[in-house]
C-alpha positions as CSV (number, residue, x, y, z in Angstrom):
1,X,-11.4,91.2,77.4
2,X,-8.2,89.8,75.1
3,X,-4.9,91.2,75.8
4,X,-4.7,92.6,72.6
5,X,-8.1,94.3,73.2
6,X,-7.0,95.8,76.4
7,X,-3.9,97.0,74.8
8,X,-5.7,98.6,71.8
9,X,-8.1,100.5,74.7
10,X,-4.9,102.3,75.9
11,X,-5.6,105.0,72.9
12,X,-9.0,105.7,74.2
13,X,-7.5,106.3,77.6
14,X,-5.0,108.5,76.3
15,X,-7.9,110.6,74.6
16,X,-9.6,110.7,77.9
17,X,-6.5,111.9,79.5
18,X,-5.9,114.6,77.1
19,X,-9.6,115.7,77.4
20,X,-9.3,115.8,81.3
21,X,-6.0,117.6,81.2
22,X,-8.0,119.9,78.6
23,X,-10.2,121.4,81.2
24,X,-7.6,121.0,84.2
25,X,-5.4,123.2,82.6
26,X,-7.8,126.5,83.1
27,X,-5.6,127.0,86.1
28,X,-3.0,128.6,84.0
29,X,-5.4,131.1,82.5
30,X,-4.8,132.9,85.5
31,X,-3.8,136.2,83.6
32,X,-7.4,136.2,82.2
33,X,-9.3,134.9,85.6
34,X,-7.7,137.4,87.5
35,X,-9.4,140.4,85.3
36,X,-12.3,141.0,87.5
37,X,-10.4,141.2,91.0
38,X,-8.0,143.7,89.2
39,X,-10.5,145.7,87.5
40,X,-13.7,145.3,89.5
41,X,-12.3,145.3,92.9
42,X,-9.1,147.0,92.3
43,X,-6.7,144.6,94.1
44,X,-3.3,145.0,93.5
45,X,-1.0,143.0,91.5
46,X,1.2,141.8,94.3
47,X,-2.1,140.2,96.2
48,X,-3.0,138.4,92.7
49,X,0.4,137.2,92.1
50,X,0.4,135.6,95.5
51,X,-2.7,133.7,94.9
52,X,-0.9,132.3,92.0
53,X,1.9,131.3,93.9
54,X,-0.3,129.9,96.4
55,X,-2.1,127.7,93.7
56,X,1.0,126.5,92.3
57,X,2.0,125.1,95.7
58,X,-1.3,123.6,96.7
59,X,-1.1,122.1,93.1
60,X,2.1,120.5,93.8
61,X,0.7,119.1,97.3
62,X,-2.4,117.8,95.9
63,X,-0.3,115.9,93.3
64,X,1.8,114.3,96.1
65,X,-1.4,113.3,98.2
66,X,-3.0,112.5,95.1
67,X,-0.2,109.7,94.3
68,X,-0.8,108.2,98.0
69,X,-4.6,108.2,98.2
70,X,-4.8,106.7,94.5
71,X,-2.8,103.8,95.8
72,X,-5.3,103.0,98.8
73,X,-8.5,104.0,97.0
74,X,-8.2,103.7,93.2
75,X,-8.3,105.8,90.2
76,X,-11.8,106.4,90.1
77,X,-12.6,107.7,93.7
78,X,-9.7,109.6,93.7
79,X,-10.8,111.5,90.6
80,X,-14.2,111.9,91.9
81,X,-12.8,113.8,94.8
82,X,-10.2,115.7,92.5
83,X,-13.6,116.7,90.8
84,X,-15.5,117.6,94.1
85,X,-12.4,119.8,95.2
86,X,-12.2,121.6,91.8
87,X,-15.9,122.3,91.4
88,X,-16.3,123.5,95.4
89,X,-13.4,125.8,94.8
90,X,-14.6,127.5,91.4
91,X,-18.1,127.7,92.5
92,X,-17.2,129.0,96.1
93,X,-15.0,131.7,94.2
94,X,-17.9,132.8,92.2
95,X,-20.0,133.3,95.2
96,X,-17.2,134.5,97.9
97,X,-14.0,135.8,96.5
98,X,-15.0,139.1,95.8
99,X,-15.5,139.8,99.5
100,X,-11.7,139.4,100.7
101,X,-8.9,138.3,99.1
102,X,-8.1,135.8,101.8
103,X,-11.3,133.9,100.4
104,X,-9.8,133.9,97.1
105,X,-6.7,132.1,98.5
106,X,-8.9,129.8,100.3
107,X,-11.5,128.6,97.2
108,X,-9.2,129.1,94.1
109,X,-5.4,128.3,95.5
110,X,-6.2,125.8,98.1
111,X,-9.6,124.1,97.0
112,X,-9.1,124.3,93.3
113,X,-5.4,124.1,93.2
114,X,-5.5,120.9,95.5
115,X,-8.0,119.3,93.0
116,X,-6.3,120.2,89.9
117,X,-3.1,118.9,91.3
118,X,-5.0,115.6,92.6
119,X,-6.2,114.9,88.9
120,X,-3.0,116.1,87.2
121,X,-0.8,113.6,88.8
122,X,-3.6,110.7,88.7
123,X,-4.5,111.0,85.0
124,X,-0.6,111.5,84.1
125,X,0.4,108.4,86.1
126,X,-2.6,106.2,84.7
127,X,-2.3,106.8,81.4
128,X,1.3,106.8,81.1
129,X,1.3,103.3,82.7
130,X,-0.3,102.2,79.3
131,X,2.6,103.7,77.3
132,X,6.1,102.2,78.5
133,X,7.1,102.3,75.2
134,X,6.3,105.8,74.1
135,X,6.9,107.9,77.3
136,X,7.8,110.9,75.7
137,X,4.8,110.7,73.3
138,X,2.3,110.1,75.8
139,X,3.6,112.6,78.2
140,X,3.6,115.2,75.5
141,X,-0.1,114.6,74.2
142,X,-1.2,115.0,78.1
143,X,1.0,117.7,78.7
144,X,-0.4,119.6,75.3
145,X,-3.9,119.1,76.5
146,X,-3.0,120.9,79.8
147,X,-1.2,123.6,77.9
148,X,-4.0,124.5,75.3
149,X,-6.3,125.1,77.9
150,X,-6.1,128.6,77.9
151,X,-6.3,129.0,74.3
152,X,-9.5,127.0,74.2
153,X,-11.3,128.2,77.4
154,X,-9.4,131.8,77.8
155,X,-11.3,133.6,75.3
156,X,-14.7,131.9,76.0
157,X,-14.1,133.0,79.7
158,X,-13.2,136.5,78.7
159,X,-16.5,136.7,76.9
160,X,-18.8,135.4,79.6
161,X,-17.0,137.9,81.9
162,X,-18.4,140.7,79.8
163,X,-21.6,138.9,79.3
164,X,-24.1,140.7,81.7
165,X,-26.0,137.5,81.8
166,X,-23.1,135.8,83.3
167,X,-20.5,138.3,84.6
168,X,-17.2,136.8,86.7
169,X,-19.4,135.2,89.3
170,X,-21.6,132.8,87.1
171,X,-18.6,132.1,85.0
172,X,-16.7,130.8,87.9
173,X,-19.7,128.6,88.8
174,X,-20.0,127.3,85.3
175,X,-16.2,126.6,85.0
176,X,-16.6,124.7,88.3
177,X,-19.6,122.5,87.3
178,X,-18.1,121.6,84.0
179,X,-14.6,120.9,85.5
180,X,-15.9,118.8,88.1
181,X,-17.9,116.5,85.6
182,X,-15.1,116.0,83.2
183,X,-13.0,114.6,86.0
184,X,-15.6,112.3,87.3
185,X,-16.3,111.0,83.8
186,X,-12.4,110.4,83.4
187,X,-12.5,108.8,86.8
188,X,-15.4,106.4,85.6
189,X,-13.4,105.7,82.4
190,X,-9.6,105.3,83.4
191,X,-8.0,102.1,84.7
192,X,-4.6,101.0,85.5
193,X,-3.4,98.0,83.4
194,X,-3.8,94.6,84.7
195,X,-0.7,92.1,85.0
196,X,-1.9,90.3,82.1
197,X,-1.1,93.1,79.8
198,X,2.1,92.6,77.2
199,X,3.2,96.1,76.0
200,X,5.3,96.4,72.9
201,X,9.1,96.6,73.7
202,X,10.4,100.2,73.2
203,X,12.2,100.8,70.0
204,X,16.0,101.5,70.6
205,X,17.5,103.6,68.8
206,X,21.5,104.3,68.4
207,X,21.9,108.1,68.7
208,X,25.0,110.0,69.6
209,X,25.4,111.1,73.0
210,X,22.4,109.1,74.3
211,X,22.7,107.8,77.8
212,X,23.0,104.2,78.3
213,X,22.6,103.0,82.0
214,X,20.8,100.0,83.6
215,X,17.3,100.9,84.1
216,X,15.8,99.9,87.6
217,X,12.9,101.1,89.6
218,X,14.2,103.8,92.7
219,X,11.9,103.8,95.5
220,X,11.3,107.7,96.4
221,X,14.1,107.8,99.4
222,X,16.5,106.5,96.9
223,X,15.5,109.2,94.5
224,X,15.8,111.6,97.1
225,X,19.3,110.9,98.2
226,X,20.3,111.0,94.5
227,X,22.5,113.9,93.9
228,X,21.5,113.6,90.1
229,X,17.9,114.2,91.3
230,X,18.6,117.6,93.0
231,X,20.4,119.0,90.0
232,X,17.8,118.0,87.9
233,X,15.4,119.6,90.5
234,X,17.1,122.9,90.6
235,X,17.8,123.0,87.0
236,X,14.1,122.4,86.1
237,X,12.8,125.0,88.7
238,X,14.8,127.8,87.0
239,X,13.7,126.7,83.6
240,X,10.1,126.9,84.6
241,X,10.3,130.1,86.5
242,X,10.8,131.8,83.3
243,X,7.4,130.8,81.8
244,X,5.7,130.7,85.0
245,X,6.6,134.6,85.5
246,X,5.4,135.0,82.2
247,X,2.3,133.4,82.6
248,X,1.5,135.4,86.0
249,X,1.6,138.7,84.1
250,X,1.2,138.1,80.3
251,X,-1.8,139.9,79.5
252,X,-0.3,143.3,81.5
253,X,3.2,142.6,79.8
254,X,1.8,142.7,76.3
255,X,-0.5,145.9,77.0
256,X,2.9,147.3,78.2
257,X,4.4,147.4,74.8
258,X,1.1,149.1,73.4
259,X,-1.3,146.0,72.8
260,X,-4.7,146.6,72.8
261,X,-6.7,144.6,75.8
262,X,-8.5,142.5,73.4
263,X,-5.4,141.6,71.4
264,X,-3.4,140.8,74.5
265,X,-6.1,138.6,75.7
266,X,-5.7,136.6,72.3
267,X,-2.0,136.7,72.6
268,X,-2.3,134.9,76.3
269,X,-4.2,132.2,74.5
270,X,-1.1,132.2,71.7
271,X,1.3,131.7,74.5
272,X,-0.8,128.9,75.8
273,X,-0.8,127.2,72.0
274,X,3.0,127.2,71.9
275,X,3.2,126.0,75.6
276,X,1.0,122.9,74.1
277,X,3.1,122.6,70.9
278,X,6.2,122.7,73.3
279,X,4.8,119.8,75.2
280,X,4.2,117.4,72.5
281,X,7.3,118.5,70.4
282,X,9.4,117.9,73.7
283,X,8.2,114.3,74.0
284,X,8.9,113.5,70.4
285,X,12.1,114.8,70.5
286,X,12.8,113.1,73.8
287,X,11.7,109.8,72.5
288,X,14.4,110.4,69.6
289,X,17.4,112.0,70.8
290,X,17.0,111.2,74.5
291,X,17.1,113.1,77.6
292,X,20.4,114.9,77.6
293,X,19.8,116.9,74.3
294,X,16.2,117.4,75.0
295,X,17.0,118.9,78.1
296,X,20.0,121.2,76.8
297,X,17.9,122.4,73.8
298,X,14.9,123.3,76.2
299,X,17.4,125.4,78.4
300,X,19.2,127.0,75.6
301,X,15.4,127.7,74.1
302,X,14.5,129.2,77.7
303,X,17.4,131.7,77.5
304,X,16.9,132.7,73.8
305,X,13.2,133.7,75.1
306,X,14.0,135.6,78.2
307,X,16.7,137.3,76.3
308,X,14.5,138.2,73.3
309,X,11.5,139.4,75.8
310,X,13.8,141.6,77.5
311,X,14.9,143.3,74.3
312,X,11.2,143.6,73.4
313,X,10.4,145.5,77.2
314,X,13.3,147.8,76.6
315,X,12.4,148.8,73.2
316,X,8.7,148.7,73.5
317,X,8.2,146.4,70.4
318,X,5.1,144.6,70.1
319,X,6.4,142.3,67.3
320,X,9.5,141.1,69.3
321,X,7.2,140.5,72.3
322,X,5.1,138.3,70.6
323,X,8.1,136.2,69.3
324,X,9.1,136.5,73.1
325,X,6.0,135.2,74.1
326,X,5.9,132.2,71.5
327,X,9.7,131.1,72.1
328,X,8.4,131.4,76.2
329,X,5.5,129.1,75.5
330,X,7.7,126.7,73.9
331,X,10.2,126.5,76.5
332,X,7.8,126.5,79.3
333,X,5.7,123.5,77.5
334,X,9.1,121.5,77.5
335,X,9.2,121.5,81.3
336,X,6.4,119.2,82.2
337,X,7.1,116.8,79.7
338,X,10.7,116.5,80.7
339,X,9.8,116.2,84.2
340,X,7.6,113.3,83.4
341,X,9.8,111.3,81.3
342,X,13.0,112.1,82.9
343,X,11.4,110.5,86.2
344,X,10.3,107.5,84.5
345,X,13.5,107.1,82.8
346,X,15.9,107.6,85.3
347,X,14.0,106.2,88.4
348,X,11.7,103.6,86.8
349,X,7.8,102.9,86.7
350,X,7.1,101.2,89.9
351,X,7.3,104.2,92.0
352,X,6.8,106.6,89.4
353,X,3.5,108.4,90.7
354,X,5.1,109.4,94.0
355,X,8.2,110.3,92.5
356,X,6.9,112.3,89.9
357,X,4.8,114.3,92.4
358,X,7.8,115.3,94.4
359,X,9.8,116.1,91.0
360,X,6.8,118.3,90.3
361,X,7.6,120.2,93.6
362,X,10.2,122.2,91.2
363,X,7.1,124.0,90.4
364,X,6.5,125.5,94.2
365,X,10.4,126.8,93.7
366,X,9.1,128.5,90.5
367,X,6.2,129.9,91.5
368,X,8.1,131.8,94.5
369,X,10.4,133.0,92.0
370,X,7.5,134.2,90.0
371,X,6.0,135.9,93.0
372,X,9.3,137.4,93.2
373,X,9.5,138.7,89.7
374,X,6.2,140.3,90.2
375,X,7.7,142.1,93.4
376,X,10.5,143.2,91.2
377,X,7.8,144.6,88.8
378,X,6.1,146.8,91.3
379,X,9.4,148.0,92.8
380,X,11.2,148.8,89.5
381,X,8.3,150.1,87.8
382,X,8.9,147.9,84.4
383,X,9.8,144.5,83.2
384,X,13.4,144.9,82.5
385,X,14.5,144.2,86.0
386,X,12.5,140.9,86.5
387,X,13.6,139.7,83.0
388,X,17.3,140.3,83.5
389,X,16.8,138.0,86.8
390,X,15.1,135.4,84.7
391,X,18.1,135.5,81.9
392,X,20.5,135.0,84.7
393,X,18.5,131.8,86.1
394,X,18.2,130.2,82.7
395,X,21.9,130.4,82.3
396,X,22.6,129.2,85.6
397,X,20.3,126.3,84.7
398,X,22.6,125.6,81.9
399,X,25.4,125.2,83.9
400,X,23.4,122.4,85.9
401,X,22.4,120.6,82.9
402,X,25.7,120.1,81.8
403,X,26.3,118.6,85.0
404,X,23.0,115.7,85.2
405,X,24.2,112.4,85.0
406,X,22.8,109.0,85.1
407,X,21.6,107.9,88.8
């Protein structure tokens, strides 16, 4: 195959990656997937919130181990392993998880969370390696697929839950089988670029305030010794925590401002749409304006989103809550795209897979903050206190954001 044909094939790889991420992103439909455990078994919100926190922890660990495994056994086998873990996780959730919460932690959080983490890292790093000239755009497309999953699959899941022929058990089993098949197919298709592929040079645009520094490949150890990395890590964790918290209780949040259950499920999907839009929009803005302006804009958006949602829960206004959800989706969608593009731009492509997986550990911090938000919700009996905390964190992130400099 000629170099031109190999380069043209990258668009097919991008489409495959988006499709794989679309099904992997069902992880974020937790506010819908948890319904049977809350309504049929009466499990407390704290139990279900901890499952989401644990899922995000194993998602990050899976991403890290996926980057290591992929170097040794290749993209194909790694994605097959990921598919097997996700399939086993969802299928066993449908069979076992209704008995005890700890079984849900084992099947959904540990098995499925790890598998999706592995696939996430391998798909992103593999596909992005074909687009060094369009880092933001490629990351945005992939993250969009991951983000809109709740909209495209969430309503289907909700309908199947209520269908006597399926119920929640068979729905989980079906999800496991389909996601496993999609990841195996992606593993068969996706390939890393060979040394003979020549990529177009990135279009260099002069933009006011755009950072200029010598780009080089930082090893993982060098990245971890960089104070810049830790400032960005904490900043992204605080920004992500706002969206993470809202995702964990989105459906219940909307119901608290007098939305009907069916409308609440639809609005969870709307949140995911704006999550997806935020991911691809951030990629385009990143390519046009650079890291600094993009991250500052996303941070300000997060502050506004938390503030508007706080007003909504204090006034009990459904329209204001919908606006808050949409803005939260946009701000949350900006985070993974920024993480991917930031890691590649600041620390290079050579060690990107491992570096990116470690940068993504900010999701663990954000998940524990989300768990604490749910604890505040339970102890205070309302959403006001959690959103005050999230608003403060978003403002603190802005201070860190201003301090992020070239490595």
